[in-house]
C-alpha positions as CSV (number, residue, x, y, z in Angstrom):
1,X,-35.4,-49.0,-26.0
2,X,-35.2,-48.3,-22.3
3,X,-31.4,-48.2,-22.6
4,X,-31.6,-45.7,-25.4
5,X,-34.0,-43.5,-23.4
6,X,-31.7,-43.8,-20.4
7,X,-28.7,-42.7,-22.5
8,X,-30.7,-39.8,-24.0
9,X,-31.8,-38.7,-20.5
10,X,-28.1,-38.8,-19.3
11,X,-27.1,-36.8,-22.3
12,X,-29.9,-34.2,-21.7
13,X,-28.8,-34.0,-18.0
14,X,-25.2,-33.6,-19.1
15,X,-26.3,-30.8,-21.6
16,X,-28.3,-29.2,-18.8
17,X,-25.3,-29.2,-16.5
18,X,-23.1,-27.7,-19.2
19,X,-25.7,-25.0,-19.9
20,X,-25.8,-24.3,-16.2
21,X,-22.0,-24.1,-16.1
22,X,-22.1,-21.8,-19.1
23,X,-24.7,-19.5,-17.4
24,X,-22.4,-19.3,-14.3
25,X,-19.4,-18.5,-16.5
26,X,-21.4,-15.9,-18.4
27,X,-22.6,-14.3,-15.1
28,X,-18.9,-14.3,-13.9
29,X,-17.7,-12.7,-17.2
30,X,-20.5,-10.2,-17.1
31,X,-19.5,-9.1,-13.5
32,X,-15.9,-9.0,-14.5
33,X,-16.7,-6.9,-17.6
34,X,-18.7,-4.5,-15.3
35,X,-15.6,-4.1,-13.1
36,X,-13.4,-3.5,-16.1
37,X,-15.8,-0.9,-17.4
38,X,-15.7,0.8,-13.9
39,X,-11.9,0.6,-14.0
40,X,-11.8,2.1,-17.5
41,X,-14.1,4.9,-16.3
42,X,-11.9,5.6,-13.3
43,X,-8.8,5.5,-15.4
44,X,-10.4,8.0,-17.8
45,X,-11.3,10.3,-14.9
46,X,-7.8,10.0,-13.5
47,X,-6.3,10.8,-16.9
48,X,-8.6,13.9,-17.3
49,X,-7.8,15.0,-13.7
50,X,-4.1,14.5,-14.4
51,X,-4.3,16.8,-17.4
52,X,-6.1,19.3,-15.2
53,X,-3.4,19.0,-12.6
54,X,-0.7,19.4,-15.2
55,X,-2.5,22.6,-16.4
56,X,-2.8,23.9,-12.9
57,X,0.9,23.1,-12.2
58,X,1.9,25.1,-15.2
59,X,-0.2,28.0,-14.2
60,X,1.2,28.0,-10.6
61,X,4.7,27.8,-12.0
62,X,4.1,30.7,-14.3
63,X,2.6,32.8,-11.4
64,X,5.5,31.8,-9.2
65,X,8.0,32.9,-11.8
66,X,6.2,36.1,-12.3
67,X,6.0,36.8,-8.6
68,X,9.7,35.9,-8.2
69,X,10.7,38.4,-10.9
70,X,8.4,41.1,-9.4
71,X,9.9,40.5,-5.9
72,X,13.4,40.8,-7.4
73,X,12.5,44.1,-9.0
74,X,10.9,45.3,-5.8
75,X,14.0,44.3,-3.8
76,X,16.3,46.1,-6.2
77,X,14.2,49.2,-6.1
78,X,14.1,49.2,-2.3
79,X,17.9,48.6,-2.1
80,X,18.6,51.3,-4.5
81,X,16.3,53.7,-2.8
82,X,17.7,53.0,0.7
83,X,21.3,53.4,-0.5
84,X,20.7,57.1,-0.9
85,X,18.5,57.4,2.2
86,X,20.1,58.4,5.5
87,X,17.8,56.0,7.4
88,X,20.0,53.2,6.1
89,X,22.6,53.9,8.9
90,X,19.9,53.9,11.5
91,X,18.5,50.6,10.3
92,X,22.0,49.1,10.5
93,X,22.4,50.4,14.1
94,X,19.0,48.9,15.0
95,X,20.1,45.6,13.5
96,X,23.3,45.6,15.6
97,X,21.3,46.4,18.8
98,X,18.9,43.7,18.1
99,X,21.8,41.2,17.5
100,X,23.2,42.2,20.9
101,X,19.8,41.7,22.5
102,X,19.4,38.3,20.8
103,X,22.9,37.2,22.0
104,X,22.0,38.2,25.6
105,X,18.7,36.2,25.4
106,X,20.6,33.2,24.0
107,X,23.1,33.3,26.9
108,X,20.4,33.6,29.5
109,X,18.5,30.7,28.0
110,X,21.7,28.6,28.0
111,X,22.3,29.5,31.6
112,X,18.7,28.5,32.5
113,X,19.2,25.2,30.8
114,X,22.4,24.5,32.6
115,X,20.8,25.4,36.0
116,X,17.8,23.2,35.1
117,X,20.0,20.3,34.2
118,X,21.9,20.5,37.5
119,X,18.7,20.2,39.5
């Protein structure tokens, strides 16, 4: 009888250990499920934000295209207007004078660098 009780006690202890292990496993799986739910939530938010970003990108591209066309139209208008305007020659003269001044500045900077490197 004692032997049978001893075996039953061992079996009960074995069952208790297995239940304890199952509780640990359930706790682990519960934590893992929580992390997966958080990941799913984050993934959902990323997807929603990606859609928002795609919409914003489309809007920006449309605005950019519109502005590009408007600038082209404005540029054509200004160029056509200035062709008939006598100031066009004066602007060209100013550009030439500015180019000369820039060349002189560049030569002086080059001379300064050469003198600086010699010292």
